[in-house]
Each structure stands twice: as C-alpha cells, then as structure tokens.
C-alpha positions as a LaTeX table, in Angstrom:
\begin{tabular}{lrrr}
\hline
Residue & $x$ (\AA) & $y$ (\AA) & $z$ (\AA) \\
\hline
Met1 & $-0.10$ & 0.07 & 0.27 \\
Lys2 & 1.23 & 3.57 & $-0.97$ \\
Lys3 & 2.46 & 5.39 & 2.17 \\
Ala4 & 0.55 & 8.44 & 2.69 \\
Val5 & 1.92 & 11.71 & 3.69 \\
Ser6 & 1.41 & 12.86 & 7.06 \\
Leu7 & 1.08 & 16.64 & 8.27 \\
Gly8 & 1.31 & 17.02 & 11.74 \\
Leu9 & 0.51 & 20.25 & 13.73 \\
Gly10 & 4.24 & 21.36 & 13.58 \\
Ala11 & 4.39 & 20.99 & 9.85 \\
Ile12 & 0.98 & 22.73 & 9.18 \\
Ile13 & 1.93 & 25.35 & 11.17 \\
Val14 & 5.38 & 25.83 & 9.39 \\
Leu15 & 3.77 & 25.56 & 6.10 \\
Val16 & 1.21 & 28.21 & 6.97 \\
Leu17 & 4.21 & 30.54 & 8.05 \\
Leu18 & 6.18 & 30.00 & 5.29 \\
Leu19 & 3.24 & 30.70 & 2.92 \\
Ala20 & 2.69 & 34.02 & 4.71 \\
Gly21 & 6.20 & 34.95 & 4.26 \\
Cys22 & 5.71 & 34.82 & 0.31 \\
Gly23 & 5.59 & 38.18 & $-1.27$ \\
Thr24 & 7.71 & 41.45 & $-1.78$ \\
Glu25 & 10.05 & 42.31 & 0.80 \\
Gly26 & 8.20 & 44.88 & 2.19 \\
Ala27 & 5.41 & 42.19 & 2.91 \\
Val28 & 7.94 & 40.54 & 4.88 \\
Asn29 & 9.20 & 43.37 & 7.01 \\
Glu30 & 5.16 & 44.29 & 7.49 \\
Asn31 & 5.25 & 40.68 & 9.15 \\
Glu32 & 8.00 & 41.26 & 11.13 \\
Asp33 & 6.69 & 44.25 & 12.50 \\
Gln34 & 3.42 & 42.81 & 13.36 \\
Asn35 & 5.31 & 39.75 & 15.46 \\
Glu36 & 6.79 & 42.86 & 17.38 \\
Gly37 & 3.30 & 44.09 & 18.34 \\
Glu38 & 0.20 & 45.40 & 16.41 \\
Gln39 & $-1.34$ & 48.61 & 17.91 \\
Val40 & $-5.03$ & 49.23 & 17.79 \\
Thr41 & $-7.23$ & 51.80 & 19.30 \\
Ala42 & $-9.43$ & 49.94 & 22.03 \\
Ser43 & $-13.03$ & 50.97 & 22.67 \\
Asp44 & $-11.88$ & 53.30 & 25.59 \\
Gly45 & $-9.56$ & 55.23 & 22.89 \\
Glu46 & $-6.58$ & 53.99 & 24.43 \\
Asp47 & $-3.84$ & 52.61 & 22.14 \\
Arg48 & $-2.69$ & 49.06 & 23.01 \\
Thr49 & $-0.24$ & 46.84 & 21.52 \\
Tyr50 & $-0.95$ & 43.25 & 20.97 \\
Ala51 & 2.19 & 40.70 & 20.90 \\
Tyr52 & 1.52 & 37.29 & 19.59 \\
Asp53 & 4.43 & 36.13 & 21.83 \\
Ala54 & 2.86 & 35.98 & 25.22 \\
Asp55 & 4.30 & 37.36 & 28.18 \\
Pro56 & 3.67 & 35.07 & 31.64 \\
Met57 & 2.62 & 38.27 & 33.39 \\
Asp58 & $-0.39$ & 38.38 & 31.12 \\
Tyr59 & $-1.77$ & 35.38 & 33.16 \\
Glu60 & $-1.42$ & 36.91 & 36.26 \\
Pro61 & $-4.77$ & 36.20 & 37.94 \\
Ile62 & $-7.12$ & 38.24 & 39.73 \\
Glu63 & $-6.36$ & 38.64 & 43.55 \\
Pro64 & $-9.00$ & 36.25 & 44.84 \\
His65 & $-8.08$ & 33.60 & 42.67 \\
Lys66 & $-4.32$ & 34.03 & 43.15 \\
Asp67 & $-3.78$ & 30.99 & 45.54 \\
Leu68 & $-6.72$ & 28.76 & 43.73 \\
Asp69 & $-6.29$ & 25.49 & 41.95 \\
Gln70 & $-9.36$ & 23.87 & 42.67 \\
Glu71 & $-9.05$ & 19.84 & 42.30 \\
Pro72 & $-11.74$ & 19.03 & 39.25 \\
Val73 & $-15.11$ & 17.91 & 40.83 \\
Pro74 & $-16.90$ & 15.38 & 38.79 \\
Val75 & $-20.42$ & 16.20 & 37.21 \\
Lys76 & $-22.98$ & 14.17 & 37.75 \\
Gln77 & $-25.77$ & 12.93 & 35.60 \\
Glu78 & $-28.27$ & 10.28 & 36.44 \\
Arg79 & $-31.78$ & 9.25 & 34.35 \\
Ile80 & $-34.54$ & 9.38 & 37.03 \\
Gly81 & $-37.25$ & 8.77 & 34.70 \\
Glu82 & $-38.43$ & 7.78 & 30.96 \\
Asn83 & $-38.18$ & 11.70 & 30.24 \\
Glu84 & $-36.01$ & 13.05 & 33.13 \\
Val85 & $-32.43$ & 13.52 & 34.22 \\
Asn86 & $-30.77$ & 15.22 & 37.08 \\
Ile87 & $-27.35$ & 16.99 & 36.01 \\
Glu88 & $-25.08$ & 18.70 & 38.81 \\
Met89 & $-22.21$ & 20.54 & 37.78 \\
Thr90 & $-19.72$ & 22.86 & 39.62 \\
Ala91 & $-18.21$ & 26.39 & 38.94 \\
Gln92 & $-14.64$ & 26.74 & 39.89 \\
Ile93 & $-11.41$ & 27.82 & 39.29 \\
Thr94 & $-8.30$ & 25.48 & 37.92 \\
Asp95 & $-4.98$ & 25.54 & 36.46 \\
Ile96 & $-5.25$ & 24.32 & 32.84 \\
Glu97 & $-1.63$ & 24.69 & 30.63 \\
Ile98 & $-3.15$ & 26.20 & 27.43 \\
Ala99 & 0.00 & 25.91 & 25.56 \\
Pro100 & 3.41 & 25.05 & 25.91 \\
Gly101 & 4.44 & 26.91 & 28.79 \\
Ile102 & 1.36 & 28.92 & 29.34 \\
Glu103 & $-0.68$ & 28.11 & 32.66 \\
Tyr104 & $-4.13$ & 29.67 & 32.60 \\
Lys105 & $-6.10$ & 30.19 & 35.98 \\
Thr106 & $-9.14$ & 29.03 & 34.14 \\
Trp107 & $-12.58$ & 29.78 & 35.33 \\
Asn108 & $-14.54$ & 26.40 & 34.52 \\
Phe109 & $-17.05$ & 23.80 & 34.98 \\
Asn110 & $-15.85$ & 20.96 & 36.90 \\
Gly111 & $-12.16$ & 21.29 & 36.49 \\
Glu112 & $-12.36$ & 21.05 & 32.43 \\
Val113 & $-11.97$ & 23.56 & 29.84 \\
Pro114 & $-14.44$ & 23.13 & 27.24 \\
Gly115 & $-16.69$ & 21.91 & 30.37 \\
Pro116 & $-17.90$ & 18.13 & 30.53 \\
Leu117 & $-19.96$ & 16.67 & 28.04 \\
Leu118 & $-23.62$ & 16.09 & 28.51 \\
Val119 & $-25.96$ & 14.02 & 26.59 \\
Val120 & $-29.64$ & 13.87 & 27.09 \\
Gln121 & $-32.56$ & 12.69 & 24.92 \\
Glu122 & $-35.15$ & 14.72 & 23.01 \\
Gly123 & $-38.07$ & 15.67 & 25.13 \\
Asp124 & $-36.05$ & 15.14 & 28.37 \\
Trp125 & $-36.77$ & 17.34 & 31.71 \\
Ile126 & $-33.66$ & 18.40 & 33.09 \\
Asn127 & $-33.15$ & 18.98 & 36.53 \\
Phe128 & $-30.09$ & 21.16 & 36.95 \\
Thr129 & $-28.02$ & 21.92 & 39.58 \\
Leu130 & $-25.02$ & 24.74 & 39.79 \\
His131 & $-22.63$ & 24.79 & 42.56 \\
Asn132 & $-20.52$ & 27.63 & 42.61 \\
Met133 & $-17.23$ & 27.23 & 44.30 \\
Asp134 & $-15.75$ & 30.63 & 42.92 \\
Pro135 & $-15.23$ & 32.39 & 46.57 \\
Ala136 & $-15.73$ & 35.71 & 44.50 \\
Ile137 & $-17.69$ & 35.83 & 41.30 \\
Pro138 & $-21.33$ & 34.66 & 40.45 \\
His139 & $-21.57$ & 32.34 & 37.72 \\
Ser140 & $-24.64$ & 30.72 & 36.01 \\
Met141 & $-25.30$ & 28.39 & 33.06 \\
Asp142 & $-27.30$ & 29.14 & 29.58 \\
Phe143 & $-28.32$ & 25.90 & 28.14 \\
His144 & $-28.81$ & 26.97 & 24.23 \\
Ala145 & $-30.63$ & 23.55 & 24.13 \\
Val146 & $-33.56$ & 24.51 & 26.32 \\
His147 & $-36.76$ & 26.96 & 26.42 \\
Thr148 & $-36.94$ & 29.23 & 29.56 \\
Asp149 & $-37.15$ & 32.84 & 31.01 \\
Pro150 & $-33.18$ & 33.44 & 30.79 \\
Met151 & $-33.96$ & 35.52 & 34.27 \\
Thr152 & $-35.00$ & 32.73 & 36.17 \\
Gly153 & $-33.81$ & 29.89 & 34.39 \\
Phe154 & $-30.15$ & 31.31 & 33.75 \\
Ala155 & $-30.08$ & 33.30 & 37.00 \\
Asp156 & $-26.48$ & 33.89 & 38.82 \\
Val157 & $-25.62$ & 31.64 & 41.40 \\
Glu158 & $-23.62$ & 33.34 & 44.21 \\
Pro159 & $-20.19$ & 32.47 & 45.66 \\
Asn160 & $-20.22$ & 29.46 & 47.61 \\
Glu161 & $-24.14$ & 28.84 & 46.75 \\
Ser162 & $-25.83$ & 26.68 & 44.70 \\
Gly163 & $-29.11$ & 27.07 & 42.59 \\
Thr164 & $-31.29$ & 24.37 & 40.93 \\
Phe165 & $-33.20$ & 25.31 & 37.78 \\
Arg166 & $-35.81$ & 22.75 & 35.74 \\
Phe167 & $-36.19$ & 23.15 & 31.71 \\
Gln168 & $-37.02$ & 20.74 & 28.58 \\
Ala169 & $-34.66$ & 19.93 & 25.81 \\
Ser170 & $-37.16$ & 19.63 & 23.23 \\
Ser171 & $-35.13$ & 19.71 & 20.18 \\
Pro172 & $-32.40$ & 17.77 & 19.21 \\
Gly173 & $-28.91$ & 19.17 & 18.23 \\
Val174 & $-25.46$ & 19.54 & 19.21 \\
Phe175 & $-25.72$ & 22.69 & 21.73 \\
Met176 & $-23.57$ & 25.03 & 23.50 \\
Asn177 & $-23.83$ & 25.78 & 27.06 \\
His178 & $-21.89$ & 28.72 & 29.18 \\
Cys179 & $-21.92$ & 30.97 & 31.97 \\
Ala180 & $-24.25$ & 33.79 & 31.27 \\
Thr181 & $-23.28$ & 36.23 & 34.24 \\
Asp182 & $-22.10$ & 39.88 & 33.09 \\
Pro183 & $-19.59$ & 40.35 & 31.29 \\
Val184 & $-20.64$ & 37.21 & 29.60 \\
Leu185 & $-17.61$ & 37.34 & 26.96 \\
Ser186 & $-15.19$ & 37.64 & 30.20 \\
His187 & $-16.71$ & 34.43 & 31.40 \\
Ile188 & $-16.98$ & 32.41 & 28.16 \\
Ala189 & $-13.14$ & 33.44 & 27.32 \\
Asn190 & $-11.76$ & 32.64 & 30.37 \\
Gly191 & $-12.98$ & 29.28 & 29.92 \\
Met192 & $-17.06$ & 28.50 & 31.18 \\
His193 & $-18.21$ & 27.19 & 28.18 \\
Gly194 & $-19.25$ & 23.20 & 26.92 \\
Val195 & $-21.60$ & 21.53 & 25.02 \\
Ile196 & $-24.55$ & 19.30 & 25.19 \\
Ile197 & $-26.06$ & 16.93 & 22.90 \\
Val198 & $-29.78$ & 16.53 & 22.41 \\
Met199 & $-30.37$ & 13.03 & 20.88 \\
Pro200 & $-33.13$ & 13.07 & 18.36 \\
Ala201 & $-35.89$ & 10.47 & 19.52 \\
Asp202 & $-35.97$ & 8.89 & 15.92 \\
Gly203 & $-32.12$ & 8.91 & 15.74 \\
Phe204 & $-30.23$ & 9.96 & 12.10 \\
Pro205 & $-30.97$ & 8.44 & 9.03 \\
Thr206 & $-27.39$ & 7.00 & 8.95 \\
Asp207 & $-27.06$ & 5.58 & 12.56 \\
Asp208 & $-26.54$ & 1.97 & 10.94 \\
Glu209 & $-23.54$ & 3.10 & 9.01 \\
Val210 & $-21.52$ & 4.82 & 11.53 \\
Asp211 & $-18.38$ & 3.07 & 12.97 \\
Arg212 & $-16.76$ & 5.47 & 15.30 \\
Glu213 & $-18.30$ & 8.64 & 16.97 \\
Phe214 & $-16.08$ & 11.39 & 18.56 \\
Val215 & $-17.19$ & 14.92 & 19.91 \\
Ile216 & $-15.13$ & 17.73 & 18.78 \\
Val217 & $-14.86$ & 21.39 & 20.48 \\
Gln218 & $-13.27$ & 24.16 & 19.12 \\
Asn219 & $-12.58$ & 27.69 & 21.57 \\
Glu220 & $-10.29$ & 30.56 & 21.62 \\
Trp221 & $-7.75$ & 32.11 & 24.06 \\
Tyr222 & $-6.95$ & 35.58 & 24.93 \\
Lys223 & $-5.18$ & 37.67 & 27.26 \\
Tyr224 & $-6.11$ & 36.26 & 30.75 \\
Asn225 & $-9.26$ & 37.90 & 32.02 \\
Asp226 & $-8.81$ & 41.23 & 29.53 \\
Leu227 & $-12.10$ & 42.21 & 28.40 \\
Glu228 & $-10.45$ & 44.80 & 26.15 \\
Asn229 & $-8.05$ & 42.23 & 24.66 \\
Met230 & $-11.17$ & 39.83 & 24.29 \\
Met231 & $-13.31$ & 42.53 & 22.41 \\
Asn232 & $-10.57$ & 44.22 & 20.20 \\
Met233 & $-7.94$ & 41.45 & 19.31 \\
Pro234 & $-7.81$ & 38.34 & 17.52 \\
Pro235 & $-7.45$ & 34.89 & 19.56 \\
Arg236 & $-3.73$ & 34.06 & 20.75 \\
Gln237 & $-4.72$ & 30.44 & 20.70 \\
Val238 & $-7.79$ & 28.77 & 18.48 \\
Val239 & $-7.85$ & 25.03 & 19.90 \\
Phe240 & $-9.66$ & 21.66 & 19.29 \\
Ser241 & $-10.48$ & 19.25 & 22.19 \\
Ala242 & $-12.13$ & 15.87 & 22.06 \\
Lys243 & $-14.62$ & 14.99 & 25.11 \\
Thr244 & $-15.96$ & 11.90 & 26.16 \\
Leu245 & $-17.90$ & 10.28 & 29.10 \\
Glu246 & $-15.41$ & 9.31 & 31.13 \\
Tyr247 & $-17.01$ & 10.69 & 34.39 \\
Met248 & $-19.65$ & 8.06 & 33.75 \\
Asp249 & $-19.96$ & 4.43 & 34.71 \\
Asp250 & $-18.72$ & 2.37 & 31.55 \\
Asn251 & $-18.39$ & 5.66 & 29.91 \\
Glu252 & $-22.16$ & 5.84 & 28.83 \\
Val253 & $-25.16$ & 8.09 & 28.99 \\
Asp254 & $-28.34$ & 6.03 & 27.87 \\
Gly255 & $-26.50$ & 3.77 & 26.03 \\
Tyr256 & $-24.35$ & 6.26 & 24.09 \\
Thr257 & $-20.82$ & 6.04 & 24.05 \\
Phe258 & $-17.91$ & 8.10 & 22.23 \\
Asp259 & $-14.55$ & 7.30 & 21.01 \\
Gly260 & $-11.35$ & 9.06 & 21.75 \\
Arg261 & $-10.06$ & 10.41 & 24.89 \\
Asn262 & $-11.39$ & 13.41 & 27.17 \\
Ser263 & $-9.01$ & 16.24 & 26.80 \\
Asn264 & $-8.72$ & 19.89 & 27.51 \\
Gly265 & $-9.02$ & 23.03 & 24.68 \\
Thr266 & $-4.86$ & 23.11 & 24.53 \\
Val267 & $-3.04$ & 23.68 & 21.36 \\
Thr268 & $-1.75$ & 20.20 & 21.21 \\
Ala269 & $-4.67$ & 18.53 & 22.38 \\
Ile270 & $-5.90$ & 15.58 & 19.56 \\
Ser271 & $-3.04$ & 16.58 & 17.22 \\
Glu272 & 0.23 & 14.04 & 16.54 \\
Asp273 & 1.82 & 16.22 & 18.90 \\
Asp274 & $-0.08$ & 14.48 & 21.82 \\
Pro275 & $-0.28$ & 10.87 & 21.17 \\
Glu276 & $-2.42$ & 10.22 & 24.01 \\
Thr277 & $-5.23$ & 12.25 & 22.91 \\
Val278 & $-4.89$ & 11.75 & 19.11 \\
Leu279 & $-7.79$ & 10.05 & 17.25 \\
Tyr280 & $-7.52$ & 6.49 & 15.91 \\
Ala281 & $-9.45$ & 4.69 & 12.98 \\
Lys282 & $-9.65$ & 1.82 & 11.00 \\
Pro283 & $-9.39$ & 2.31 & 6.73 \\
Gly284 & $-12.96$ & 2.38 & 5.31 \\
Glu285 & $-14.98$ & 3.19 & 8.86 \\
Arg286 & $-17.58$ & 5.72 & 8.91 \\
Ile287 & $-16.63$ & 8.40 & 11.37 \\
Arg288 & $-19.33$ & 10.71 & 13.01 \\
Met289 & $-18.13$ & 13.97 & 14.74 \\
Tyr290 & $-20.43$ & 16.06 & 16.71 \\
Ile291 & $-19.05$ & 19.53 & 16.68 \\
Asn292 & $-19.30$ & 22.91 & 18.25 \\
Asn293 & $-17.52$ & 26.02 & 17.85 \\
Val294 & $-18.13$ & 27.70 & 21.26 \\
Gly295 & $-16.13$ & 30.80 & 20.48 \\
Pro296 & $-16.76$ & 33.28 & 21.78 \\
Asn297 & $-16.01$ & 35.25 & 19.06 \\
Glu298 & $-14.64$ & 33.77 & 15.86 \\
Val299 & $-16.29$ & 31.79 & 13.05 \\
Ala300 & $-14.98$ & 28.17 & 12.12 \\
Ser301 & $-15.01$ & 26.65 & 8.86 \\
Phe302 & $-14.73$ & 22.87 & 9.57 \\
His303 & $-12.68$ & 20.82 & 7.02 \\
Val304 & $-11.12$ & 17.22 & 6.82 \\
Ile305 & $-8.03$ & 17.13 & 4.57 \\
Gly306 & $-8.32$ & 14.06 & 2.37 \\
Ser307 & $-11.90$ & 13.62 & 2.59 \\
Ile308 & $-15.07$ & 15.01 & 1.95 \\
Met309 & $-18.50$ & 14.97 & 4.56 \\
Glu310 & $-20.87$ & 12.89 & 2.73 \\
Asp311 & $-23.61$ & 13.68 & 5.16 \\
Val312 & $-23.82$ & 16.71 & 7.58 \\
Tyr313 & $-26.40$ & 17.65 & 9.98 \\
Leu314 & $-26.38$ & 21.49 & 10.46 \\
Asp315 & $-26.60$ & 22.21 & 14.30 \\
Gly316 & $-27.16$ & 18.08 & 14.87 \\
Asn317 & $-30.82$ & 18.29 & 13.98 \\
Pro318 & $-31.80$ & 15.48 & 11.31 \\
Glu319 & $-33.94$ & 17.82 & 9.57 \\
Asn320 & $-30.87$ & 19.66 & 8.72 \\
His321 & $-29.60$ & 17.28 & 6.07 \\
Leu322 & $-26.70$ & 18.32 & 3.68 \\
Gln323 & $-24.60$ & 16.07 & 1.74 \\
Gly324 & $-21.26$ & 16.25 & 0.14 \\
Met325 & $-19.68$ & 19.26 & 2.11 \\
Gln326 & $-16.21$ & 20.00 & 1.53 \\
Thr327 & $-16.46$ & 22.41 & 4.50 \\
Val328 & $-19.09$ & 23.21 & 7.13 \\
Gly329 & $-19.20$ & 26.50 & 8.41 \\
Leu330 & $-19.94$ & 27.33 & 12.44 \\
Pro331 & $-20.76$ & 30.79 & 13.85 \\
Ala332 & $-20.13$ & 31.36 & 17.30 \\
Ser333 & $-21.90$ & 28.53 & 19.02 \\
Gly334 & $-23.00$ & 26.82 & 15.93 \\
Gly335 & $-23.04$ & 22.97 & 16.06 \\
Ala336 & $-23.16$ & 20.25 & 13.52 \\
Val337 & $-23.21$ & 16.13 & 13.20 \\
Val338 & $-20.75$ & 15.30 & 10.34 \\
Glu339 & $-19.99$ & 12.04 & 8.41 \\
Phe340 & $-17.39$ & 10.95 & 6.50 \\
Val341 & $-14.66$ & 7.91 & 5.45 \\
Leu342 & $-11.15$ & 7.57 & 5.50 \\
Lys343 & $-10.62$ & 5.36 & 2.96 \\
Glu344 & $-6.65$ & 4.56 & 3.11 \\
Glu345 & $-4.42$ & 4.46 & 5.88 \\
Gly346 & $-2.58$ & 7.49 & 6.80 \\
Ser347 & $-2.52$ & 10.51 & 9.34 \\
Tyr348 & $-5.66$ & 12.67 & 8.47 \\
Ser349 & $-5.75$ & 16.47 & 9.74 \\
Phe350 & $-9.11$ & 18.43 & 10.37 \\
Val351 & $-8.89$ & 21.72 & 10.57 \\
Thr352 & $-10.57$ & 24.98 & 10.75 \\
His353 & $-9.88$ & 26.40 & 7.19 \\
Gln354 & $-9.09$ & 30.10 & 8.51 \\
Phe355 & $-5.57$ & 29.27 & 8.08 \\
Asp356 & $-4.43$ & 31.97 & 10.57 \\
His357 & $-6.38$ & 30.13 & 13.42 \\
Val358 & $-4.49$ & 26.79 & 12.14 \\
Ser359 & $-1.25$ & 28.49 & 12.94 \\
Lys360 & $-2.38$ & 29.16 & 16.28 \\
Gly361 & $-3.66$ & 25.55 & 17.20 \\
Gly362 & $-6.48$ & 25.06 & 15.37 \\
Val363 & $-6.08$ & 21.55 & 14.21 \\
Gly364 & $-6.58$ & 17.88 & 14.62 \\
Thr365 & $-5.46$ & 14.27 & 13.69 \\
Ile366 & $-6.90$ & 11.14 & 13.24 \\
Ile367 & $-4.31$ & 8.11 & 12.60 \\
Val368 & $-6.08$ & 5.55 & 10.26 \\
Asn369 & $-4.28$ & 2.30 & 10.57 \\
Glu370 & $-4.96$ & $-1.54$ & 10.19 \\
Ser371 & $-5.98$ & $-2.00$ & 13.93 \\
Gly372 & $-7.68$ & 1.57 & 14.71 \\
Glu373 & $-5.59$ & 1.80 & 17.96 \\
Pro374 & $-2.60$ & 3.15 & 19.20 \\
Asp375 & 0.61 & 1.23 & 18.24 \\
Gly376 & $-1.40$ & $-0.79$ & 15.55 \\
Gly377 & $-1.06$ & $-1.17$ & 11.88 \\
Ser378 & 1.56 & 0.33 & 9.46 \\
Met379 & 0.82 & 4.01 & 9.73 \\
Met380 & 2.02 & 5.53 & 13.08 \\
Ser381 & 1.67 & 8.88 & 14.32 \\
His382 & 5.20 & 10.48 & 14.34 \\
\hline
\end{tabular}
C-alpha cells in the first residue's frame, strides 16, 4: 500500500508561516513588525499593543484567585425517569496549560475547558444544579438547548452557593452551554463553556452506517481576563478538544458512548504532538463527529483534509440534512453532526479552514491504521 504523506500540527504551522512569508520584501518587513506588536485603538480610546509572543504577566490571576487551583469536581448525571434527568455541575477555578509553557487560571465547569460533555434525549426534562466554588464571582449556566425565561432559568449563583433550575430539551442538536453572567464575554473566554448533545428521538438516517463517533469542540484563548483584549484583538490560541463520557460508569449515558480520550482545549490536544489524545480509526470506517464552535468570537470553517463530509446535519438536527460538503461553517456557538470515510491508511488532519487559526493551534489528527488503535498497523503517529 502506498504510504500517505503526514502533516502534523508542527508541519502545518510551518507551512502556513512559509506561505505567509511569500511576496515582496515590504510584506516580509510588515510581518516582522506585526510579530513585534500590533497597535490598535481600544473602545475606551486608548492605544494598546498586541504581541503574539505571550508574556507570563499576561496570565497573572485576579487577587481572589491567586492561590486557587481547585481539584476538578466530577459532574453528576443520572436518569430518574423515562423523560427526566438530574445534572449537577460545579463552577470552579483550575490551572490548565493551554499551550506549552502557558498556564491559564481558568474559570470553568468541573475543572475542564471546555466543560464536561452532557448527553440527554429529545424531550427530556432537566433538573440542573450548579454549585459555585468561586469565592469571589457569581456564575450561571445558559443552555442553548432549552426554552426558559433567562432571568430565572439562567440566573446567577452567588459565590459558595448553589442553585437548581428545571427546563426541557425539546429539540435535537449539538448545543453550546456557557456561563451567562455579565460580562458574558469574560466568563466564556476565561473557560466557562461546553457542549450538550440532545439526541433525536428517532435517531439519524445514517445511524446504522456509523463505525466511530467523536465529539470535537473548538474554542479560543485571549489574554487572561482582559475584556479589552477579548473585544478588540484576535485570539492568541484557537484549539480543538475531544470530549467523552469518562465521568460516567462504563463511559456511557443511555447507551451512548464516544471514542477518543477526554481532553482540554490546548494547542496540542488531539494532534500528533500528543499521542495520548490523538484520534484513531481503521481504513474505510465511517466516522461521525459531533462538533461545536464555542467561540466566543470567531467563525469556524470545519474541514477534513483528504476526505469529503458525505452527510452533514447542521446544528445536529436530522431535519437540516446536507450532503457532499467540503467545509462546514459554524458561527460562534454553532454545531453540526458530520460524517465521512477515511478510505486509506494515513494521518488525516481536520482543521478550521481559517488558516491563521490553524497556525494558532486549530488542527486535530486522526491516525488511520489496520487496528484503529495506538501502536497498531503500518501507519503510526510521528
């Protein structure tokens, strides 16, 4: 069998940078100046400089969080009736390495960024409890999957307190959930976001054809807790993560399981640079991905290099069925279910096709080999 060419994260980033350097000497000098810092006028009229090389001081936490690195509290999900589930989550402060050498004191749900994957059935009533372990800041939860009065259903939970809410997930889809406490942008960009999948009551038309299922989330990182930076600057990192149900017994909810390893939104997650979290499949298998772009600001253009998405369900709803898609556009908070086949052994990258975002980490990898597992077959990660 012909050996496929592999482009890992490092190679793709180098290629993007080389292409960016093509052109006149003036263009090269302009890029060099940009690397030193880009000056923009912020909304308050002040000039600020954005540097692509992050200064550790840019991640100095606010005073109430300085000595905090709270152990992740497991999420709890339990079905208590045919159409009723209890979900219990925790808002907390946890250190996460978002790129090599960069620790971010994240505001998060249950010690993960993005937060834990949630899965319910179409029509389920959700009894949701949020515990707030943050000693200084109120937090909340906005589920895009439900109908509720935001003032009551998504109300703030004060520090060291808990709140319980009830609503119905009446539409199928791959939905974002996030903290909705003001300023919302700061809470989301600091890490308070995640995904809830509402499985369709009658399934998808292609359910019987699918061999592997992954959940992939895209998010962005900015200067720590700097609202001006989040509003006016491009993201410093754009990253993918894979989410599973590892917190549940047998890694399943209502019989649903997902492949891959649970990971945080870091530059190397699910890339060939991280053999622990890179994805695997066998040649010819049909792969389904539940994808969501939690933003908070940028549009995503999801693309699998070396394949075509044969079936796509926009927002994860079976009614929104498209076929033969090369790229799927996802607005901030937008989701989709995409299905494709990787026909040959090799190393396949999936990216957001905004290639400036690829150079900042927006790439993942599926290793396709004979066994569909690590250390198997003739094509390996390297």
